[in-house]
MARVEXPA-378699 format. One record per residue (C-alpha): residue number from 1; residue in three letters; z, x, y. Coordinates in nm, 4 decimals. Each point is the difference from the previous one (the first is absolute). Layout:
N
+-----+-----+----------+----------+----------+
:   k :   r :        z :        x :        y :
+-----+-----+----------+----------+----------+
: NUM : ala :        Z :        X :        Y :
...
+-----+-----+----------+----------+----------+
***
This chain:
321
+-----+-----+----------+----------+----------+
:   k :   r :        z :        x :        y :
+-----+-----+----------+----------+----------+
:   1 : unk :   0.8494 :   3.3782 :  -0.2415 :
:   2 : unk :  -0.1736 :  -0.2771 :  -0.1764 :
:   3 : unk :  -0.1563 :   0.1225 :  -0.3175 :
:   4 : unk :  -0.1884 :  -0.2893 :  -0.1861 :
:   5 : unk :  -0.0271 :   0.1950 :  -0.3205 :
:   6 : unk :   0.3820 :   0.0555 :  -0.0300 :
:   7 : unk :   0.1936 :  -0.3304 :  -0.0558 :
:   8 : unk :   0.3142 :   0.1650 :   0.1275 :
:   9 : unk :  -0.1550 :   0.1023 :   0.3434 :
:  10 : unk :  -0.2041 :  -0.3200 :   0.0635 :
:  11 : unk :   0.0737 :  -0.2336 :   0.2905 :
:  12 : unk :   0.0498 :  -0.3753 :  -0.0943 :
:  13 : unk :  -0.0547 :  -0.3241 :   0.1920 :
:  14 : unk :   0.3063 :  -0.2270 :  -0.0572 :
:  15 : unk :  -0.1112 :  -0.3601 :  -0.0104 :
:  16 : unk :   0.2928 :  -0.2593 :  -0.0361 :
:  17 : unk :  -0.1607 :  -0.2987 :  -0.1914 :
:  18 : unk :   0.3371 :  -0.1695 :   0.0011 :
:  19 : unk :   0.3781 :   0.0762 :   0.0459 :
:  20 : unk :  -0.0007 :   0.0839 :  -0.3627 :
:  21 : unk :  -0.3474 :   0.1606 :  -0.0565 :
:  22 : unk :  -0.1378 :   0.3075 :   0.1696 :
:  23 : unk :  -0.3314 :   0.1661 :  -0.0926 :
:  24 : unk :  -0.1024 :   0.3533 :   0.0852 :
:  25 : unk :  -0.3590 :   0.1277 :   0.0632 :
:  26 : unk :  -0.0746 :   0.3704 :  -0.0063 :
:  27 : unk :  -0.1607 :   0.1004 :   0.3395 :
:  28 : unk :  -0.3136 :   0.2249 :   0.0143 :
:  29 : unk :  -0.0205 :  -0.0265 :   0.3570 :
:  30 : unk :   0.1606 :  -0.1722 :   0.3160 :
:  31 : unk :  -0.2992 :  -0.1011 :   0.1824 :
:  32 : unk :   0.1857 :  -0.1628 :   0.2894 :
:  33 : unk :   0.3658 :  -0.0854 :   0.0812 :
:  34 : unk :   0.1253 :  -0.1516 :   0.3178 :
:  35 : unk :   0.1427 :  -0.3049 :   0.1642 :
:  36 : unk :  -0.1454 :  -0.2714 :   0.2212 :
:  37 : unk :   0.1681 :  -0.2338 :   0.2330 :
:  38 : unk :   0.0641 :  -0.2406 :  -0.2939 :
:  39 : unk :   0.0092 :   0.2062 :  -0.3259 :
:  40 : unk :   0.0087 :   0.3255 :  -0.1909 :
:  41 : unk :  -0.3523 :   0.0912 :  -0.1277 :
:  42 : unk :  -0.1003 :   0.2454 :  -0.2638 :
:  43 : unk :  -0.3341 :   0.0705 :  -0.1676 :
:  44 : unk :   0.0677 :   0.2020 :  -0.3110 :
:  45 : unk :  -0.2284 :   0.1286 :  -0.2758 :
:  46 : unk :   0.2040 :  -0.0639 :  -0.3334 :
:  47 : unk :  -0.0619 :   0.1212 :  -0.3438 :
:  48 : unk :   0.0398 :  -0.3546 :  -0.1376 :
:  49 : unk :  -0.2017 :  -0.2350 :   0.2338 :
:  50 : unk :  -0.2056 :   0.2324 :   0.2348 :
:  51 : unk :   0.0082 :  -0.0412 :   0.3600 :
:  52 : unk :   0.2760 :  -0.2727 :   0.0957 :
:  53 : unk :   0.0889 :  -0.1776 :   0.3248 :
:  54 : unk :   0.3842 :  -0.0087 :   0.0150 :
:  55 : unk :   0.1595 :  -0.2194 :   0.2718 :
:  56 : unk :   0.3820 :   0.0259 :   0.0378 :
:  57 : unk :   0.0262 :   0.1658 :  -0.3317 :
:  58 : unk :  -0.1957 :  -0.2531 :  -0.1970 :
:  59 : unk :  -0.3402 :   0.0577 :  -0.1467 :
:  60 : unk :  -0.2365 :  -0.2517 :   0.1606 :
:  61 : unk :  -0.3324 :   0.1137 :  -0.1556 :
:  62 : unk :  -0.0977 :   0.2545 :  -0.2410 :
:  63 : unk :  -0.3472 :   0.1545 :  -0.0396 :
:  64 : unk :  -0.0156 :  -0.0768 :  -0.3704 :
:  65 : unk :   0.1019 :  -0.3572 :  -0.0163 :
:  66 : unk :  -0.0387 :  -0.1563 :   0.3490 :
:  67 : unk :  -0.3054 :  -0.1955 :  -0.1041 :
:  68 : unk :   0.2197 :  -0.2135 :  -0.2368 :
:  69 : unk :   0.2350 :  -0.1069 :   0.2772 :
:  70 : unk :  -0.2708 :  -0.0559 :   0.2662 :
:  71 : unk :  -0.2535 :  -0.1706 :  -0.2144 :
:  72 : unk :   0.2823 :  -0.2376 :  -0.1323 :
:  73 : unk :   0.1190 :  -0.0743 :   0.3591 :
:  74 : unk :  -0.3419 :  -0.0851 :   0.1452 :
:  75 : unk :  -0.2454 :  -0.1418 :  -0.2428 :
:  76 : unk :   0.1663 :  -0.3018 :  -0.1674 :
:  77 : unk :   0.0291 :  -0.1553 :   0.3592 :
:  78 : unk :  -0.3267 :   0.1122 :   0.1327 :
:  79 : unk :  -0.1944 :  -0.1293 :  -0.3055 :
:  80 : unk :   0.1946 :  -0.3209 :   0.0088 :
:  81 : unk :  -0.1497 :  -0.0699 :   0.3448 :
:  82 : unk :  -0.3385 :  -0.1404 :   0.0005 :
:  83 : unk :  -0.1334 :   0.2113 :   0.2876 :
:  84 : unk :   0.2602 :   0.2440 :   0.1556 :
:  85 : unk :  -0.1473 :   0.0997 :   0.3320 :
:  86 : unk :   0.3222 :   0.0753 :   0.2084 :
:  87 : unk :   0.2997 :   0.1933 :  -0.1414 :
:  88 : unk :   0.3160 :   0.0916 :   0.1307 :
:  89 : unk :   0.1963 :   0.3280 :  -0.1531 :
:  90 : unk :   0.3488 :   0.0384 :   0.0988 :
:  91 : unk :   0.1102 :   0.3490 :  -0.0760 :
:  92 : unk :  -0.2148 :   0.2060 :  -0.2439 :
:  93 : unk :   0.0361 :   0.3238 :   0.2028 :
:  94 : unk :  -0.1878 :   0.2272 :  -0.2480 :
:  95 : unk :  -0.3133 :  -0.2137 :   0.0429 :
:  96 : unk :  -0.0444 :  -0.0816 :  -0.3717 :
:  97 : unk :   0.0678 :  -0.3721 :   0.0400 :
:  98 : unk :  -0.2506 :   0.0037 :   0.2725 :
:  99 : unk :  -0.2530 :   0.1775 :  -0.2213 :
: 100 : unk :   0.0347 :  -0.2752 :  -0.2706 :
: 101 : unk :  -0.0457 :  -0.2830 :   0.2588 :
: 102 : unk :  -0.3268 :   0.1661 :   0.1420 :
: 103 : unk :  -0.1425 :   0.0213 :  -0.3498 :
: 104 : unk :  -0.0705 :  -0.3718 :   0.0371 :
: 105 : unk :  -0.3352 :  -0.0466 :   0.1528 :
: 106 : unk :   0.1028 :  -0.3372 :   0.1455 :
: 107 : unk :   0.2453 :   0.1574 :   0.2403 :
: 108 : unk :  -0.0970 :   0.0157 :   0.3564 :
: 109 : unk :   0.3230 :   0.1024 :   0.1469 :
: 110 : unk :   0.3162 :   0.1637 :  -0.1423 :
: 111 : unk :   0.2952 :   0.0251 :   0.2574 :
: 112 : unk :   0.2590 :   0.2474 :  -0.1180 :
: 113 : unk :   0.3319 :  -0.0107 :   0.1729 :
: 114 : unk :   0.2591 :   0.2734 :  -0.0470 :
: 115 : unk :   0.2861 :   0.0963 :   0.2136 :
: 116 : unk :  -0.0145 :   0.3714 :  -0.0622 :
: 117 : unk :  -0.3109 :   0.1805 :   0.1431 :
: 118 : unk :   0.1413 :   0.3415 :  -0.1081 :
: 119 : unk :  -0.0095 :  -0.0989 :  -0.3649 :
: 120 : unk :  -0.3659 :  -0.1183 :   0.0377 :
: 121 : unk :  -0.0839 :   0.3172 :   0.1681 :
: 122 : unk :   0.1587 :   0.2010 :  -0.2706 :
: 123 : unk :  -0.1805 :  -0.1978 :  -0.2783 :
: 124 : unk :  -0.3330 :   0.0108 :   0.1840 :
: 125 : unk :   0.0372 :   0.3953 :  -0.0039 :
: 126 : unk :   0.1547 :   0.0573 :  -0.3382 :
: 127 : unk :  -0.0858 :  -0.2861 :  -0.2292 :
: 128 : unk :  -0.3876 :  -0.0307 :   0.0409 :
: 129 : unk :  -0.0384 :  -0.0917 :  -0.3694 :
: 130 : unk :   0.2224 :  -0.2989 :   0.0624 :
: 131 : unk :  -0.1666 :  -0.1482 :   0.3001 :
: 132 : unk :  -0.3437 :   0.1259 :  -0.0627 :
: 133 : unk :  -0.0955 :  -0.0526 :   0.3588 :
: 134 : unk :   0.0948 :  -0.3476 :   0.0281 :
: 135 : unk :   0.1711 :   0.0471 :   0.3437 :
: 136 : unk :  -0.3476 :   0.0864 :   0.1311 :
: 137 : unk :  -0.1744 :  -0.2994 :  -0.1423 :
: 138 : unk :  -0.1390 :  -0.2144 :   0.2759 :
: 139 : unk :   0.1685 :  -0.3218 :  -0.1354 :
: 140 : unk :   0.3384 :   0.1583 :   0.0215 :
: 141 : unk :   0.2193 :  -0.1004 :   0.3096 :
: 142 : unk :   0.3037 :   0.2230 :  -0.0016 :
: 143 : unk :   0.3096 :  -0.1372 :   0.1905 :
: 144 : unk :   0.3148 :   0.2071 :   0.0559 :
: 145 : unk :   0.2694 :  -0.2602 :   0.0332 :
: 146 : unk :   0.2789 :  -0.1652 :  -0.1788 :
: 147 : unk :  -0.1671 :  -0.2404 :  -0.2471 :
: 148 : unk :   0.2449 :  -0.2754 :   0.0868 :
: 149 : unk :  -0.0537 :   0.0111 :   0.3730 :
: 150 : unk :  -0.3704 :   0.0120 :  -0.0632 :
: 151 : unk :   0.0178 :  -0.3217 :  -0.2209 :
: 152 : unk :   0.2102 :  -0.1876 :   0.2642 :
: 153 : unk :  -0.3234 :   0.0118 :   0.2217 :
: 154 : unk :  -0.2442 :  -0.0665 :  -0.2815 :
: 155 : unk :  -0.1011 :  -0.3387 :  -0.1296 :
: 156 : unk :  -0.2521 :  -0.1089 :  -0.2475 :
: 157 : unk :  -0.2110 :   0.3037 :   0.0153 :
: 158 : unk :  -0.0068 :   0.1331 :  -0.3569 :
: 159 : unk :  -0.1505 :  -0.1088 :  -0.3322 :
: 160 : unk :   0.2196 :   0.2561 :  -0.1905 :
: 161 : unk :   0.3237 :   0.1842 :   0.0914 :
: 162 : unk :   0.1151 :   0.2994 :  -0.2013 :
: 163 : unk :   0.3568 :   0.1013 :   0.0604 :
: 164 : unk :   0.0471 :   0.3741 :  -0.1141 :
: 165 : unk :   0.3299 :   0.0899 :   0.1517 :
: 166 : unk :   0.2459 :   0.2798 :  -0.0754 :
: 167 : unk :   0.3204 :  -0.1293 :  -0.1824 :
: 168 : unk :   0.2782 :  -0.1580 :   0.2182 :
: 169 : unk :   0.2095 :   0.3152 :   0.0198 :
: 170 : unk :   0.3220 :  -0.0106 :   0.2043 :
: 171 : unk :  -0.0893 :   0.0806 :   0.3612 :
: 172 : unk :  -0.3719 :   0.0344 :  -0.1025 :
: 173 : unk :  -0.2974 :  -0.1551 :   0.1786 :
: 174 : unk :  -0.0430 :  -0.2948 :  -0.2451 :
: 175 : unk :   0.3291 :  -0.1892 :  -0.0353 :
: 176 : unk :  -0.1152 :  -0.3149 :   0.1902 :
: 177 : unk :  -0.3412 :  -0.0046 :  -0.1562 :
: 178 : unk :   0.1187 :  -0.1448 :  -0.3328 :
: 179 : unk :   0.1623 :  -0.3090 :   0.1429 :
: 180 : unk :  -0.0971 :  -0.3788 :  -0.0014 :
: 181 : unk :  -0.0661 :   0.0149 :   0.3732 :
: 182 : unk :  -0.2320 :   0.2915 :  -0.0560 :
: 183 : unk :  -0.2091 :  -0.1691 :  -0.2774 :
: 184 : unk :  -0.0075 :  -0.3147 :   0.2325 :
: 185 : unk :  -0.1761 :   0.2024 :   0.2461 :
: 186 : unk :  -0.2467 :   0.1438 :  -0.2617 :
: 187 : unk :  -0.0808 :  -0.3567 :  -0.1062 :
: 188 : unk :  -0.0621 :  -0.0946 :   0.3645 :
: 189 : unk :  -0.2388 :   0.2863 :   0.0365 :
: 190 : unk :  -0.2171 :  -0.1360 :  -0.2928 :
: 191 : unk :  -0.2936 :  -0.2191 :   0.0360 :
: 192 : unk :  -0.0014 :  -0.3352 :  -0.2190 :
: 193 : unk :  -0.0574 :   0.1189 :  -0.3551 :
: 194 : unk :   0.1274 :   0.3367 :   0.0661 :
: 195 : unk :   0.2014 :   0.2223 :  -0.2151 :
: 196 : unk :   0.2654 :   0.2701 :   0.0058 :
: 197 : unk :   0.0659 :   0.2863 :  -0.2324 :
: 198 : unk :   0.3307 :   0.1722 :   0.0277 :
: 199 : unk :   0.1541 :   0.2964 :  -0.1642 :
: 200 : unk :   0.3437 :  -0.1192 :  -0.1184 :
: 201 : unk :   0.1868 :   0.2881 :  -0.1330 :
: 202 : unk :   0.1156 :   0.1216 :  -0.3375 :
: 203 : unk :  -0.0208 :  -0.2880 :  -0.2488 :
: 204 : unk :   0.1425 :   0.1874 :  -0.3282 :
: 205 : unk :   0.3203 :   0.0964 :  -0.1113 :
: 206 : unk :   0.1218 :   0.1992 :   0.3047 :
: 207 : unk :   0.0147 :  -0.2958 :   0.2582 :
: 208 : unk :  -0.1438 :  -0.3313 :  -0.1095 :
: 209 : unk :   0.2436 :  -0.1772 :   0.2108 :
: 210 : unk :  -0.1801 :   0.1094 :   0.3236 :
: 211 : unk :  -0.3327 :  -0.0929 :  -0.1340 :
: 212 : unk :   0.1320 :  -0.3455 :  -0.1085 :
: 213 : unk :   0.1342 :  -0.0450 :   0.3460 :
: 214 : unk :  -0.3233 :   0.0790 :   0.1687 :
: 215 : unk :  -0.1816 :  -0.2367 :  -0.2231 :
: 216 : unk :   0.2530 :  -0.2827 :   0.0764 :
: 217 : unk :  -0.0375 :   0.0672 :   0.3741 :
: 218 : unk :  -0.3838 :  -0.0042 :  -0.0280 :
: 219 : unk :   0.0320 :  -0.3456 :  -0.1906 :
: 220 : unk :   0.1976 :  -0.1265 :   0.2982 :
: 221 : unk :  -0.3120 :   0.0715 :   0.2185 :
: 222 : unk :  -0.2985 :  -0.0558 :  -0.2072 :
: 223 : unk :  -0.0800 :  -0.2843 :  -0.2396 :
: 224 : unk :  -0.1828 :   0.2287 :  -0.2265 :
: 225 : unk :   0.1578 :   0.3293 :  -0.1042 :
: 226 : unk :  -0.1354 :   0.2076 :  -0.2968 :
: 227 : unk :   0.2266 :   0.2899 :  -0.0907 :
: 228 : unk :  -0.1384 :   0.3007 :  -0.2085 :
: 229 : unk :   0.0823 :   0.3385 :  -0.0763 :
: 230 : unk :  -0.1598 :   0.3302 :  -0.1140 :
: 231 : unk :   0.1588 :   0.3326 :  -0.1292 :
: 232 : unk :  -0.0452 :   0.2826 :   0.2482 :
: 233 : unk :   0.0786 :   0.3303 :  -0.1717 :
: 234 : unk :   0.1013 :   0.1975 :   0.3165 :
: 235 : unk :   0.2441 :  -0.2712 :   0.0843 :
: 236 : unk :   0.1442 :   0.0181 :  -0.3559 :
: 237 : unk :   0.0204 :  -0.3778 :   0.0058 :
: 238 : unk :  -0.1843 :  -0.3287 :  -0.0107 :
: 239 : unk :  -0.0864 :  -0.1080 :   0.3397 :
: 240 : unk :  -0.0266 :  -0.3524 :   0.1287 :
: 241 : unk :  -0.2478 :  -0.1820 :   0.2118 :
: 242 : unk :  -0.0693 :  -0.3715 :   0.1116 :
: 243 : unk :  -0.3180 :  -0.1826 :   0.0923 :
: 244 : unk :   0.1042 :  -0.2919 :   0.2371 :
: 245 : unk :  -0.2054 :  -0.2700 :   0.1472 :
: 246 : unk :  -0.0205 :  -0.3740 :   0.1059 :
: 247 : unk :  -0.2889 :  -0.0635 :  -0.2355 :
: 248 : unk :  -0.1094 :   0.2954 :  -0.2033 :
: 249 : unk :   0.1354 :   0.0938 :  -0.3242 :
: 250 : unk :  -0.0839 :   0.3487 :  -0.1151 :
: 251 : unk :   0.0790 :  -0.0859 :  -0.3681 :
: 252 : unk :  -0.2818 :  -0.2615 :  -0.0086 :
: 253 : unk :  -0.3084 :   0.2298 :  -0.0313 :
: 254 : unk :  -0.1233 :   0.0702 :  -0.3398 :
: 255 : unk :  -0.0639 :   0.3746 :  -0.1096 :
: 256 : unk :  -0.3829 :  -0.0660 :   0.0087 :
: 257 : unk :   0.0319 :  -0.1212 :   0.3705 :
: 258 : unk :   0.2170 :   0.2867 :   0.0982 :
: 259 : unk :  -0.2477 :   0.2455 :  -0.1414 :
: 260 : unk :  -0.2959 :  -0.1816 :   0.1566 :
: 261 : unk :   0.1617 :   0.0055 :   0.3441 :
: 262 : unk :   0.0735 :   0.3606 :  -0.0308 :
: 263 : unk :  -0.3621 :   0.0883 :  -0.0923 :
: 264 : unk :  -0.1454 :  -0.2149 :   0.2860 :
: 265 : unk :   0.2533 :   0.0664 :   0.2672 :
: 266 : unk :   0.1194 :   0.3496 :  -0.0220 :
: 267 : unk :  -0.1981 :   0.3025 :   0.1077 :
: 268 : unk :   0.1381 :   0.2256 :  -0.2710 :
: 269 : unk :   0.1612 :  -0.0046 :  -0.3417 :
: 270 : unk :   0.3720 :  -0.0491 :  -0.0469 :
: 271 : unk :   0.2131 :   0.2314 :  -0.2010 :
: 272 : unk :   0.2712 :  -0.2345 :  -0.1165 :
: 273 : unk :  -0.0367 :  -0.3514 :   0.0926 :
: 274 : unk :  -0.2425 :  -0.2421 :  -0.1708 :
: 275 : unk :  -0.0234 :  -0.3412 :  -0.1820 :
: 276 : unk :   0.1683 :   0.1468 :  -0.3095 :
: 277 : unk :   0.3075 :   0.1377 :   0.1594 :
: 278 : unk :   0.0553 :  -0.2756 :   0.2545 :
: 279 : unk :   0.1460 :  -0.2613 :  -0.2322 :
: 280 : unk :   0.2515 :   0.2548 :  -0.1395 :
: 281 : unk :   0.1328 :   0.0764 :   0.3597 :
: 282 : unk :   0.1124 :  -0.3634 :   0.0490 :
: 283 : unk :   0.1350 :  -0.0311 :  -0.3700 :
: 284 : unk :   0.3658 :   0.0564 :   0.0904 :
: 285 : unk :   0.2439 :   0.0503 :  -0.2901 :
: 286 : unk :   0.2519 :  -0.2802 :  -0.0703 :
: 287 : unk :   0.2964 :   0.1728 :   0.1384 :
: 288 : unk :  -0.1679 :   0.0642 :   0.3271 :
: 289 : unk :  -0.1304 :  -0.3555 :   0.0250 :
: 290 : unk :   0.3491 :  -0.1348 :  -0.0706 :
: 291 : unk :   0.1503 :   0.2286 :   0.2843 :
: 292 : unk :  -0.2885 :  -0.1264 :   0.2398 :
: 293 : unk :   0.0915 :  -0.3564 :  -0.0915 :
: 294 : unk :   0.3767 :   0.0356 :   0.0590 :
: 295 : unk :   0.0122 :   0.2314 :   0.3077 :
: 296 : unk :   0.0449 :  -0.2213 :   0.3084 :
: 297 : unk :   0.0685 :   0.2725 :   0.2523 :
: 298 : unk :  -0.2035 :  -0.0400 :   0.3195 :
: 299 : unk :  -0.0298 :   0.3249 :   0.2054 :
: 300 : unk :   0.0427 :  -0.0876 :   0.3763 :
: 301 : unk :   0.0191 :   0.2015 :   0.3162 :
: 302 : unk :   0.3644 :  -0.0630 :   0.0160 :
: 303 : unk :   0.0406 :   0.1162 :  -0.3692 :
: 304 : unk :  -0.2668 :   0.2538 :  -0.0770 :
: 305 : unk :  -0.0553 :   0.1985 :  -0.3253 :
: 306 : unk :   0.0894 :   0.3678 :  -0.0025 :
: 307 : unk :  -0.1333 :   0.2222 :  -0.3092 :
: 308 : unk :   0.1913 :   0.2929 :  -0.1020 :
: 309 : unk :  -0.0110 :   0.3119 :   0.2275 :
: 310 : unk :   0.1458 :   0.3468 :   0.0140 :
: 311 : unk :  -0.1895 :   0.0324 :   0.3133 :
: 312 : unk :  -0.0690 :   0.3585 :   0.0925 :
: 313 : unk :   0.1600 :   0.1207 :  -0.3300 :
: 314 : unk :  -0.2671 :  -0.1133 :  -0.2309 :
: 315 : unk :  -0.3030 :   0.2077 :   0.1354 :
: 316 : unk :   0.1521 :   0.3416 :  -0.1197 :
: 317 : unk :  -0.2128 :   0.2890 :  -0.0985 :
: 318 : unk :   0.2528 :   0.1546 :  -0.2486 :
: 319 : unk :  -0.0343 :   0.3263 :  -0.1835 :
: 320 : unk :   0.1261 :  -0.0304 :  -0.3653 :
: 321 : unk :   0.3187 :   0.1776 :  -0.0732 :
+-----+-----+----------+----------+----------+
***
């Protein structure tokens, strides 16, 4: 029996950050636990970060800090574009990325492409505070499909592409969505002057090599690649991103211009991102800049990148013994 007031009788969510680091979160309630065609899905109310979406044993979003991740993913690219009207979102099942995109008053259409309808249905039901009704916005077009297959049939339609995919776990649904060939498809889906934002995995001390390889791969496709990072507490890690374009440089806007665009374009206040924080996100430490400069690995379909996975062994609800 789970007794939240007795540490010896609590259940714990085991989340493997890396092969050498595991974090445990006390569980108040298991809201949902099941498996879709593609992945294991858990929605868990934890003592540490509130309600969390857990896919294949890895925390994807937490109630208490998801705004840090999602605002950082979406707004540097969206605000860099002079007038983003059409936006592609690849992934983003909980709807929080969609929420941030739709905060921009310029957006006329947001196409969200996700392969796992069951995850979306689960999130729509249990994670209302995350999506805040964004799936029902008339500007939303929800497409249940493999993002890569969708992009193979999509040319020059979008001002902005936001790539919010799960990590490329072995046998997971995203292994071929971190390759040069995939990013070439994304580039082809953009209108002239378009921009892509992509979550690029852990960038701190647990796996910077993977982040560096993703940035190297992006640089083989786009002439302008601006890597950046933010600390996400529930990930226990610095998390990497990149804004990529043929012509737009996300580091070129002044703090004053960022704040002006936020004030005039968005329909609500942000909780994390503004003109003050933006330059710090792009100010990478020297050791990481050196690593990005020297890493030459190009991720391809024939040589994809696979992040650490214990697969079903991670998402364990363990009583403390």
